[in-house]
Residue frames as a rotation matrix with the C-alpha (Angstrom) as fourth column:
MET 1
0.574 -0.137 0.808 79.05
0.775 -0.228 -0.589 122.13
0.265 0.964 -0.025 103.82
GLN 2
0.858 -0.244 0.452 80.26
-0.295 -0.954 0.045 125.25
0.421 -0.172 -0.891 105.67
LEU 3
0.691 -0.619 0.374 82.73
-0.245 0.285 0.927 123.13
-0.680 -0.732 0.045 107.65
ILE 4
0.383 -0.542 0.748 84.30
0.819 0.574 -0.004 121.78
-0.427 0.614 0.664 104.44
LYS 5
0.646 -0.121 0.753 84.56
0.454 -0.732 -0.508 125.27
0.613 0.670 -0.418 102.93
LYS 6
0.869 -0.332 0.367 86.15
-0.493 -0.643 0.587 126.57
0.041 -0.691 -0.722 106.13
ALA 7
0.552 -0.685 0.475 88.65
0.156 0.644 0.749 123.68
-0.819 -0.340 0.462 106.19
ILE 8
0.409 -0.379 0.830 89.58
0.912 0.148 -0.382 124.27
0.022 0.914 0.406 102.54
PHE 9
0.796 -0.094 0.598 90.03
0.018 -0.984 -0.180 127.98
0.605 0.154 -0.781 103.23
ILE 10
0.789 -0.524 0.321 92.29
-0.459 -0.155 0.875 127.32
-0.408 -0.838 -0.363 106.24
PHE 11
0.422 -0.637 0.645 94.34
0.572 0.739 0.356 124.79
-0.704 0.219 0.676 104.26
SER 12
0.511 -0.195 0.837 94.71
0.770 -0.331 -0.546 127.21
0.384 0.923 -0.019 101.33
PHE 13
0.887 -0.176 0.427 95.65
-0.300 -0.923 0.242 130.08
0.351 -0.343 -0.871 103.63
THR 14
0.655 -0.667 0.354 98.27
-0.188 0.310 0.932 127.94
-0.732 -0.677 0.078 105.36
LEU 15
0.375 -0.502 0.780 99.67
0.788 0.615 0.017 126.69
-0.488 0.608 0.626 102.07
PHE 16
0.289 -0.186 0.939 99.84
0.831 -0.439 -0.343 129.97
0.476 0.879 0.027 100.19
VAL 17
0.613 -0.023 0.790 100.29
-0.189 -0.975 0.119 132.64
0.767 -0.222 -0.602 102.90
ALA 18
0.862 -0.226 0.454 101.60
-0.472 -0.030 0.881 131.25
-0.186 -0.974 -0.133 106.19
ALA 19
0.691 -0.620 0.371 104.12
0.544 0.785 0.298 128.70
-0.476 -0.004 0.879 104.86
PRO 20
0.344 -0.620 0.705 105.87
0.715 -0.314 -0.625 131.10
0.609 0.719 0.335 102.45
ALA 21
0.649 -0.091 0.755 105.98
-0.380 -0.899 0.218 133.78
0.659 -0.429 -0.618 105.15
LEU 22
0.863 -0.325 0.386 107.65
-0.267 0.354 0.896 131.35
-0.428 -0.877 0.219 107.57
SER 23
0.661 -0.653 0.370 110.20
0.751 0.586 -0.306 130.32
-0.017 0.480 0.877 104.96
PHE 24
0.391 -0.521 0.759 111.66
0.122 -0.788 -0.603 133.82
0.913 0.328 -0.244 105.04
VAL 25
0.710 -0.059 0.702 112.03
-0.666 -0.381 0.641 133.68
0.229 -0.923 -0.310 108.82
THR 26
0.898 -0.362 0.249 113.99
0.196 0.838 0.510 130.40
-0.393 -0.409 0.823 108.98
PRO 27
0.230 -0.890 -0.393 117.76
-0.643 -0.442 0.625 130.68
-0.730 0.109 -0.674 108.57
GLN 28
0.970 0.043 -0.238 119.19
-0.225 0.521 -0.823 129.38
0.089 0.852 0.515 105.32
THR 29
0.415 -0.873 0.255 122.42
0.156 0.345 0.926 127.42
-0.896 -0.345 0.280 105.13
SER 30
0.476 -0.352 -0.806 125.05
-0.827 -0.490 -0.275 128.11
-0.298 0.798 -0.524 102.52
PHE 31
0.767 -0.194 0.611 126.14
0.271 0.962 -0.034 125.25
-0.582 0.192 0.791 100.27
ALA 32
0.917 -0.372 0.145 128.43
0.020 -0.319 -0.947 127.37
0.399 0.871 -0.285 98.10
ALA 33
0.502 -0.764 0.404 131.24
-0.863 -0.472 0.179 127.70
0.054 -0.439 -0.897 100.62
GLU 34
-0.044 -0.482 0.875 131.94
-0.538 0.750 0.386 123.98
-0.842 -0.454 -0.292 100.83
PRO 35
-0.397 -0.122 -0.909 132.96
-0.898 0.254 0.358 121.86
0.187 0.959 -0.211 97.82
PRO 36
0.689 0.711 -0.136 131.18
-0.677 0.700 0.229 118.54
0.258 -0.066 0.964 97.34
LYS 37
-0.188 -0.771 0.609 132.80
-0.906 0.376 0.196 115.62
-0.380 -0.514 -0.769 99.15
VAL 38
-0.701 0.035 0.712 130.87
0.125 0.989 0.075 112.60
-0.702 0.142 -0.698 97.92
GLY 39
-0.906 0.333 0.260 128.49
0.306 0.093 0.948 111.75
0.292 0.938 -0.186 95.09
LYS 40
-0.091 0.934 -0.345 125.43
0.996 0.090 -0.021 112.35
0.011 -0.346 -0.938 97.27
ASP 41
-0.134 -0.015 -0.991 126.34
0.354 -0.935 -0.034 116.05
-0.926 -0.355 0.131 97.52
CYS 42
-0.942 -0.271 -0.197 126.30
-0.092 -0.357 0.930 116.22
-0.322 0.894 0.311 93.72
GLU 43
-0.693 0.718 0.072 122.70
0.552 0.462 0.694 115.03
0.465 0.521 -0.716 93.50
ARG 44
-0.847 0.448 -0.287 120.58
-0.106 -0.671 -0.734 118.00
-0.521 -0.591 0.615 94.48
SER 45
-0.429 0.782 0.451 116.91
0.903 0.387 0.187 118.04
-0.028 0.488 -0.872 93.65
PHE 46
-0.966 0.231 0.119 114.54
-0.207 -0.961 0.186 120.80
0.158 0.155 0.975 92.57
LEU 47
-0.188 0.949 0.251 111.11
-0.971 -0.219 0.101 120.83
0.151 -0.225 0.963 94.24
GLY 48
0.106 0.184 0.977 111.63
-0.587 0.805 -0.088 117.21
-0.802 -0.565 0.194 95.22
ILE 49
0.963 0.152 -0.223 112.22
-0.269 0.478 -0.836 116.13
-0.021 0.865 0.501 91.64
PRO 50
0.467 -0.842 0.270 115.38
0.170 0.384 0.907 113.98
-0.868 -0.378 0.322 91.66
THR 51
-0.040 -0.588 -0.808 118.19
-0.838 -0.420 0.348 114.36
-0.544 0.691 -0.476 89.18
TRP 52
0.779 0.344 -0.524 118.30
-0.608 0.622 -0.494 112.05
0.156 0.703 0.694 86.19
PHE 53
0.089 -0.848 -0.523 121.72
-0.273 0.484 -0.831 110.80
0.958 0.217 -0.188 87.32
ARG 54
0.396 0.115 0.911 120.78
-0.914 -0.042 0.403 109.93
0.085 -0.992 0.089 90.93
GLY 55
0.771 -0.161 0.617 123.00
-0.148 0.896 0.419 107.10
-0.620 -0.414 0.667 92.13
LEU 56
0.691 -0.510 0.512 125.50
0.719 0.404 -0.566 107.69
0.082 0.759 0.646 89.32
ALA 57
0.789 -0.390 0.474 127.32
-0.263 -0.913 -0.312 110.85
0.555 0.122 -0.823 90.47
ILE 58
0.528 -0.718 -0.453 130.92
0.849 0.429 0.309 110.63
-0.028 -0.548 0.836 91.59
VAL 59
0.876 -0.361 -0.319 133.55
-0.283 -0.921 0.267 113.22
-0.390 -0.144 -0.910 92.49
ASN 60
0.771 -0.636 0.036 136.60
0.375 0.408 -0.832 113.13
0.514 0.655 0.553 90.23
ASP 61
0.043 -0.877 -0.478 140.18
0.992 0.096 -0.087 113.97
0.122 -0.471 0.874 91.21
ASP 62
-0.670 -0.272 0.691 139.58
0.339 -0.940 -0.040 117.70
0.661 0.208 0.721 90.59
GLY 63
-0.858 0.404 -0.316 136.72
0.255 -0.198 -0.946 117.74
-0.445 -0.893 0.067 93.12
LYS 64
-0.591 0.676 -0.440 134.07
-0.804 -0.536 0.257 118.18
-0.062 0.506 0.860 90.42
CYS 65
-0.074 0.681 0.729 130.92
-0.268 0.690 -0.672 116.13
-0.960 -0.245 0.131 90.17
VAL 66
-0.613 -0.074 -0.787 130.70
-0.788 0.130 0.602 113.89
0.058 0.989 -0.137 87.12
VAL 67
0.557 0.816 0.156 128.29
-0.796 0.578 -0.182 111.19
-0.238 -0.023 0.971 86.01
ALA 68
-0.419 -0.698 0.580 129.76
-0.510 0.710 0.485 107.70
-0.751 -0.092 -0.654 86.21
GLY 69
0.186 0.413 -0.891 129.46
-0.965 0.246 -0.088 105.55
0.183 0.877 0.445 83.16
PRO 70
0.992 0.124 -0.023 129.66
-0.120 0.986 0.117 101.79
0.037 -0.113 0.993 82.70
GLY 71
0.395 -0.897 -0.198 133.06
0.558 0.405 -0.724 100.61
0.730 0.176 0.660 83.90
ASP 72
-0.282 -0.451 0.847 133.48
-0.395 -0.749 -0.531 103.37
0.874 -0.485 0.033 86.52
THR 73
-0.497 0.080 -0.864 133.45
0.728 0.581 -0.364 102.59
0.473 -0.810 -0.347 90.23
LEU 74
0.371 0.736 0.566 130.72
0.163 -0.652 0.741 104.33
0.914 -0.182 -0.362 92.23
GLU 75
-0.226 -0.393 0.891 131.25
-0.747 -0.517 -0.418 106.01
0.625 -0.760 -0.177 95.61
GLY 76
-0.042 0.157 0.987 131.64
-0.918 0.383 -0.100 103.39
-0.393 -0.910 0.128 98.31
GLY 77
0.915 0.404 0.026 131.71
-0.352 0.825 -0.442 100.56
-0.200 0.395 0.897 95.78
THR 78
0.011 -0.939 0.345 134.44
-0.341 0.320 0.884 98.10
-0.940 -0.127 -0.316 94.94
ASP 79
-0.251 -0.037 0.967 133.22
0.724 0.656 0.213 96.66
-0.642 0.754 -0.138 91.66
PRO 80
-0.964 -0.078 -0.255 132.91
-0.105 -0.768 0.632 98.65
-0.245 0.635 0.732 88.44
LEU 81
-0.118 0.983 -0.143 129.42
-0.460 -0.181 -0.869 99.61
-0.880 -0.037 0.474 87.28
GLU 82
-0.685 -0.034 0.728 128.03
0.506 0.696 0.509 97.26
-0.524 0.717 -0.460 84.65
ILE 83
-0.945 0.323 0.050 125.94
-0.152 -0.571 0.807 98.41
0.289 0.755 0.589 81.68
SER 84
-0.245 0.912 -0.330 122.80
0.545 0.411 0.731 96.70
0.802 -0.001 -0.597 83.03
GLY 85
-0.102 0.149 -0.984 123.11
0.965 -0.224 -0.134 98.49
-0.240 -0.963 -0.121 86.39
PHE 86
-0.896 -0.273 -0.351 123.66
0.174 -0.942 0.288 101.79
-0.409 0.197 0.891 84.57
ILE 87
-0.746 0.663 0.061 120.54
-0.044 -0.140 0.989 101.30
0.665 0.735 0.133 82.43
TRP 88
-0.059 0.747 -0.662 118.43
0.842 0.394 0.369 100.22
0.536 -0.535 -0.652 85.42
ARG 89
-0.390 -0.139 -0.910 119.45
0.755 -0.614 -0.230 103.29
-0.527 -0.777 0.344 87.40
LEU 90
-0.988 0.036 -0.152 118.66
-0.116 -0.818 0.564 105.61
-0.104 0.575 0.812 84.49
ALA 91
-0.508 0.851 -0.133 115.28
0.211 0.273 0.939 103.93
0.835 0.449 -0.318 83.91
LEU 92
-0.025 0.484 -0.875 114.35
0.985 0.163 0.062 104.13
0.173 -0.860 -0.481 87.60
ASN 93
-0.681 -0.282 -0.676 115.40
0.455 -0.886 -0.089 107.79
-0.574 -0.368 0.732 87.70
ILE 94
-0.934 0.355 0.026 113.28
-0.174 -0.517 0.838 108.68
0.311 0.779 0.545 84.68
VAL 95
-0.178 0.907 -0.382 110.24
0.512 0.417 0.751 106.87
0.840 -0.062 -0.539 86.10
ASP 96
-0.195 0.043 -0.980 110.81
0.963 -0.179 -0.199 108.54
-0.184 -0.983 -0.006 89.48
ILE 97
-0.937 -0.159 -0.311 110.94
0.099 -0.975 0.200 111.98
-0.335 0.157 0.929 87.84
ALA 98
-0.692 0.722 -0.002 107.73
-0.086 -0.080 0.993 111.27
0.717 0.687 0.117 85.89
LEU 99
-0.026 0.718 -0.696 105.89
0.777 0.453 0.438 110.03
0.630 -0.529 -0.569 89.00
THR 100
-0.510 -0.193 -0.838 106.97
0.739 -0.598 -0.311 113.05
-0.441 -0.778 0.448 91.02
ILE 101
-0.975 0.193 -0.111 105.61
-0.223 -0.818 0.530 115.33
0.011 0.542 0.840 88.31
VAL 102
-0.373 0.881 -0.292 102.38
0.231 0.393 0.890 113.29
0.898 0.265 -0.350 88.30
GLY 103
-0.206 0.250 -0.946 102.16
0.977 0.114 -0.183 113.88
0.063 -0.961 -0.268 92.06
TYR 104
-0.830 -0.122 -0.544 102.42
0.205 -0.974 -0.094 117.63
-0.518 -0.190 0.834 91.53
ILE 105
-0.815 0.575 -0.069 99.77
-0.265 -0.264 0.927 117.51
0.515 0.774 0.367 88.81
ALA 106
-0.188 0.762 -0.620 97.45
0.658 0.566 0.496 115.53
0.729 -0.314 -0.608 91.10
PHE 107
-0.472 -0.034 -0.881 98.00
0.802 -0.430 -0.413 118.08
-0.365 -0.902 0.230 93.86
PHE 108
-0.941 0.113 -0.318 97.01
-0.207 -0.938 0.279 120.92
-0.267 0.329 0.906 91.53
PHE 109
-0.545 0.806 -0.230 93.91
-0.005 0.271 0.963 118.98
0.838 0.526 -0.143 90.47
ILE 110
-0.226 0.443 -0.867 92.96
0.956 0.273 -0.110 118.72
0.188 -0.854 -0.485 94.15
LEU 111
-0.714 -0.068 -0.697 93.28
0.311 -0.923 -0.229 122.51
-0.627 -0.380 0.680 94.39
TYR 112
-0.900 0.401 -0.171 91.24
-0.340 -0.401 0.850 122.91
0.272 0.824 0.498 91.19
GLY 113
-0.344 0.798 -0.495 88.54
0.508 0.601 0.617 120.60
0.790 -0.039 -0.612 92.57
GLY 114
-0.352 0.170 -0.920 88.49
0.890 -0.243 -0.386 122.59
-0.289 -0.955 -0.066 95.80
PHE 115
-0.911 0.023 -0.413 88.09
-0.121 -0.969 0.213 125.80
-0.395 0.244 0.886 93.80
LEU 116
-0.676 0.708 -0.205 85.20
-0.144 0.146 0.979 124.25
0.723 0.691 0.003 91.86
PHE 117
-0.267 0.568 -0.778 83.68
0.845 0.527 0.094 123.08
0.464 -0.632 -0.621 95.12
LEU 118
-0.576 -0.012 -0.817 83.93
0.597 -0.688 -0.411 126.53
-0.558 -0.725 0.403 96.69
THR 119
-0.835 0.219 -0.504 82.49
-0.426 -0.838 0.341 128.30
-0.348 0.499 0.794 93.67
GLY 120
-0.871 0.490 -0.039 79.83
0.367 0.700 0.613 125.68
0.328 0.519 -0.789 93.02
GLY 121
-0.751 0.600 0.276 77.28
-0.661 -0.683 -0.310 127.26
0.002 -0.415 0.910 95.32
ASN 122
-0.051 0.852 0.520 73.85
-0.540 0.415 -0.733 125.77
-0.840 -0.319 0.439 94.64
ASN 123
0.299 0.083 -0.951 74.84
-0.934 0.229 -0.274 124.19
0.195 0.970 0.146 91.32
PRO 124
0.598 -0.024 0.801 74.73
-0.451 0.816 0.361 120.43
-0.662 -0.578 0.477 92.06
SER 125
0.954 -0.264 0.144 76.39
0.276 0.582 -0.765 119.44
0.118 0.770 0.628 88.78
GLN 126
0.379 -0.860 0.341 79.45
-0.377 -0.480 -0.792 121.60
0.845 0.172 -0.507 89.51
VAL 127
0.231 -0.257 0.938 79.67
-0.962 0.085 0.260 120.30
-0.147 -0.963 -0.227 93.08
GLU 128
0.832 0.100 0.546 79.52
-0.078 0.995 -0.063 116.71
-0.550 0.010 0.835 91.78
LYS 129
0.793 -0.601 0.102 82.19
0.169 0.055 -0.984 117.51
0.586 0.798 0.145 89.18
ALA 130
0.228 -0.717 0.659 84.36
-0.799 -0.525 -0.295 118.98
0.557 -0.459 -0.692 91.96
ARG 131
0.463 -0.005 0.887 83.94
-0.712 0.594 0.375 115.87
-0.529 -0.805 0.271 94.12
LYS 132
0.944 -0.117 0.309 84.88
0.263 0.831 -0.490 113.58
-0.200 0.544 0.815 91.22
THR 133
0.593 -0.768 0.242 87.91
-0.155 -0.404 -0.901 115.74
0.790 0.497 -0.359 90.41
ILE 134
0.161 -0.523 0.837 89.13
-0.974 -0.222 0.049 115.65
0.160 -0.823 -0.545 94.00
LEU 135
0.662 0.145 0.735 88.50
-0.396 0.901 0.179 111.90
-0.636 -0.410 0.654 94.31
ASN 136
0.933 -0.320 0.166 90.33
0.319 0.515 -0.795 111.10
0.169 0.795 0.583 91.07
ALA 137
0.404 -0.820 0.406 93.23
-0.445 -0.564 -0.696 113.37
0.799 0.100 -0.593 92.03
VAL 138
0.268 -0.277 0.923 93.57
-0.938 0.142 0.316 111.76
-0.219 -0.950 -0.222 95.45
VAL 139
0.856 0.045 0.516 93.56
0.023 0.992 -0.123 108.29
-0.517 0.117 0.848 93.90
GLY 140
0.783 -0.595 0.181 96.24
0.216 -0.013 -0.976 109.42
0.583 0.804 0.119 91.44
LEU 141
0.294 -0.671 0.681 98.28
-0.789 -0.572 -0.223 110.94
0.539 -0.472 -0.698 94.25
VAL 142
0.510 -0.056 0.858 98.12
-0.648 0.631 0.426 107.73
-0.566 -0.773 0.286 96.31
ILE 143
0.923 -0.178 0.340 99.17
0.343 0.782 -0.521 105.63
-0.173 0.598 0.783 93.29
SER 144
0.605 -0.727 0.324 102.01
-0.104 -0.476 -0.873 108.04
0.789 0.495 -0.363 92.56
PHE 145
0.280 -0.495 0.823 103.28
-0.952 -0.254 0.172 108.00
0.124 -0.831 -0.542 96.17
GLY 146
0.698 0.032 0.715 103.12
-0.281 0.931 0.232 104.22
-0.659 -0.363 0.659 96.25
ALA 147
0.896 -0.369 0.247 105.03
0.397 0.418 -0.817 103.90
0.198 0.830 0.521 92.99
VAL 148
0.412 -0.776 0.478 107.70
-0.497 -0.631 -0.595 106.36
0.763 0.008 -0.646 94.15
ALA 149
0.388 -0.244 0.889 108.07
-0.864 0.238 0.443 104.38
-0.320 -0.940 -0.118 97.39
ILE 150
0.856 -0.068 0.513 108.53
0.167 0.975 -0.150 101.16
-0.490 0.214 0.845 95.41
ILE 151
0.746 -0.616 0.253 111.13
0.195 -0.161 -0.968 102.80
0.637 0.771 0.000 93.17
ASN 152
0.292 -0.651 0.701 113.04
-0.832 -0.535 -0.151 104.12
0.473 -0.539 -0.697 96.19
LEU 153
0.613 -0.031 0.790 112.92
-0.504 0.755 0.421 100.63
-0.609 -0.655 0.446 97.70
ILE 154
0.891 -0.297 0.342 114.39
0.451 0.656 -0.605 99.15
-0.045 0.694 0.719 94.51
PHE 155
0.549 -0.719 0.427 117.00
-0.207 -0.612 -0.763 101.90
0.810 0.330 -0.485 94.46
GLY 156
0.396 -0.374 0.839 117.92
-0.916 -0.094 0.390 101.05
-0.067 -0.922 -0.380 98.06
ILE 157
0.782 -0.089 0.617 118.35
0.009 0.991 0.131 97.40
-0.623 -0.097 0.776 97.10
LEU 158
0.819 -0.486 0.306 120.57
0.399 0.098 -0.912 98.31
0.413 0.869 0.274 94.11
GLY 159
0.186 -0.773 -0.607 122.75
0.903 -0.108 0.415 100.36
-0.386 -0.626 0.678 96.41
């Protein structure tokens, strides 16, 4: 029991204190000085959540990023984008965004279960609730990671 509490404390300390402190030490690169060259540069993500237009961004003649519609030619492609390919890419992007958010929610439930476990003390019902919360969150996280991997595989096949 003490070993699990110590491991959870070390993990929490690393996650919330050591990792943010090290992020200030590492040098940051500047993306503002260089204009985007290809569609991939237009598709930045926030906290690992992809953009809704992933795989659809192109750079127009002015050097600005725009979303390609049906009939436009994508970067590196020769054929124009069909409506079915456009809809499939949008659908996969929306599902990917939702599953990434589910992964974050599952991660926070793991933290919540760890908090319940640490504060449970001698209360067996709270410790059991914490174990179930952590188990369910881990199962959800595994399902979410697997689904995101399948979506990325399909996206790789689509090109």
